[in-house]
N, C-alpha and C positions, 0 to 999 in steps of 0.2 A: 582199323575202324575208328573214325573220328567223331566225337560228340561235341556239339556246341555248348550244351548245358548238362549239368547233372552227372551222376555216376551210378552205375549199377552196384558198386561196391558198398558194403555196409560200413566200412571204415572211412573216416573222414580224411580226405586228401590234404596234404600239407599246403599251406598258402603259398602261392607263387609270388615272386617279387614283382612280376609284371602281368597285368591282366588285359586281355583283349576286350572281353565283355565285362565292363565295370559294373558295380552294383546298380548304379543309376541307369545304365543302359539295359541291364537285365530286367530291372523293374518295368521299363517301358515295353520290353518284349512281352513280359507276362501280361501287362495291361492290354496290349493290342490283341494278343491271342484271346483274352477274355472277352474283349469287345466284339470280335468277330464271332465267337461262339454265341454270345447273346444275340447278335444281329440275325443269324440264320434261324434261331429259335423264334425270335419275335416276328421276323418277317413271315414265317410260315403261319404262326398263330394269327397275325393280322390278316393274312390272305383268307384263311378258312373262317375266321370269326367276323370278317367284314369290318375290322377295326381300322378305320382310315387314320385316326389320330395316332395310333401306335405305328402304323406304316410310315407316317410322316416323320416320327421320331427316329425310326431306323434309317430313313434317308438322311436326316440331319446328322446322325451319329457317324455315317460314313465319312463325313468331313473330318471328324475327330480321328478316325482310323487313318485316313490319308495323311493328316498332319503329323501324327505319331511316326508313321513309316518314313515320311520325309525327314523328320528330325533325326531318326536313327541312321538313315542313309548318309546324311550330311556328317554326322558325328563319326561314323565308321570311315568314310572317305577322307575326312580331314586328318584322321590319325594315319591312315595308310599313305597319304600323299605328303604329309609334313614331318612325320617322325621316322627318320631314316634308320634309327637304331632298333626298331621293333624286331623282336625275335621271330623266327619262322613260325612258332606255335601261335603267337599273337596274330600274326598276319593270316594264318589259316582260320582262326576264330572270326576275324573281321570279314574275311572273304566269304566264309560260310554264311554269316549273317546277311551279307549283301546278296547272296544267292537266294536265301529263303524269303526275304522281305517282299519281293514282287509277288510271290505266291500268296502271301498273307493278304497283301493289298487287293489282289484280284478276287480273293474269296469275300473280302468285305464288299467289293463292288458287286459281286453276284448276289449277295444278300440284299444289297440296295436295289438291284434290278427287280428282285422278287417283291420287295416292299413297294416299289413304284406301281407294280401291277395290282397289289393289294389296295393301294390308295385310289386306284381307278375303279375298284369294285369288281375285279375279275372273279373273285371267289364266289360271288353270288350267282354267277352265270355258268358255273361248271356243273357237269353231270355228277350224280352221286358217286359213280365209280371213279371218275377222275379225281374227285375230292378225296376219296379214300387212298388213292395212289399217291397223291401229293402229300397227304398227311404222313404216309409212311416214308416218302422220300425226305421229308423234313426231319423225321426221327432218325433216319439212317445218316443224313448229313450231319446232324448234331453229334451222333455217336462217332463218326469217322473223324470229326474235328477234335473231339476229346482225345481220341487215340493219337492223332497227329500232335496235339499239344503235349501229351505224355512223352512222345519221342523227342520233340524239340526241347521242351523245358526241363524235363526230368531225365533225359537220356535213356528212356526205356526202349532201346532199339529192338527188343524182342517183339514189340508191337507192330513192327513193319509188316509182317506176314498177315496179321489180322486186318490191318488197314487195306491191304490189297484184296482180301476176301470181302470186306465190307463194300469196297468200291465195286466189286462184281455185282453185289445186290443192287446198288444204285443203277448200274448199267441195265440190269434186268428190269428194274422198275421203269427206267426210261423207255425201254422197248414196249413194256405193257401199256404205259401211258400213251405212247405214240400210236399203238394199235387202237386204243380207245378213241383217239381223235378221228379215226376213219370210220367209226360206227355211225356217224351222222346224228348223234345225240345232242350235238351243240352246233351253234351257228358257225359259219366259216371264220368270221373275225375272232370269235372266242377260241376256236380250235387253233388258229394261227398264234394267238398270244400264249395259249397253253403249251404249244410246241416249243416256244421260246423258254417258257418256264421250266419245262422238263429238261431242256438243255442246260439251263442255269444250274440245276441241282446236279446233273451229271458232270458238269465241268467242276463244280465245287469238290466233288469226290476226286477227280483227276488231280486237282491242285494239292489235295491232302497226300495223295500217293507221291507226287513230286517232292513235296516237303520231306516226307519220310526217306525217300531214296537219296535226296541230296544230303540229308543229315548223316547217313551212314556211308556216304562216299560212293554211291552207285549212280552212274550216269545212265543215259537212256530214258530220262524223264519224259512223260507223255506230253 
C-alpha cells in the first residue's frame, strides 16, 4: 500500500535523502485541498442564501485552484522528465501526485458550477423539499472532502471505506432530488438546472472516491 503523504505510524520516519514531494510542493497540495473544501461549502451556502456576491467569489477562486494545480503539474513533470537519477520511490510519489491532481481540479470546477447557478439566483426558485435535499448534499459533500483530505494529506487510509459509504449517501440524495424534480413543484427551466446541480454534487463524491482509491493503489476508479 503506497501513501503520497503522511504515515499512520506514531514514530517519526527518518528523513530521506531525496524527496519527491518537497515541502514547498506539499504546502501547495495542502493549500489546494483547503481551497476546494472552502469552495464547496461556500457555493452551497451562496445557493441557499441567495448570496450572489459570495457566489462570484467562489467562481473567481476557481482560477486560483486551477493555477495551483497547473503549477504542481509542471513542477512534477519537470522533475520526472529532466532528472534521470530519480529513485523509484520518488517517481512513484510524483506519478501519484499527477494522478490525483485532475480529480482535485475537477472538484474545484464542480464547486464553481454550483456557484454559477447561485449567482443566477437558482436557490430562490427551488421548492422547499429540493432546498432541504441540496442543503444535505452540500453537507455530505463537505464531509466526504474532509475524509478524502485525510487520506491524501495525512495518509489515513482507513478512511477509504468511510468515503465509499458517504458517497452512497450522496447517490441516494441524488436519486431523491431527481424524484422531486418530477413532482411538478417547479418550472421546467428550474428543474433542468436543478438536475444539473444534483449531478454536480454526485460527481463531487465520485471524485473523492477516486482520490482515495488512487492513493491506496486501487484501480477501477469511477
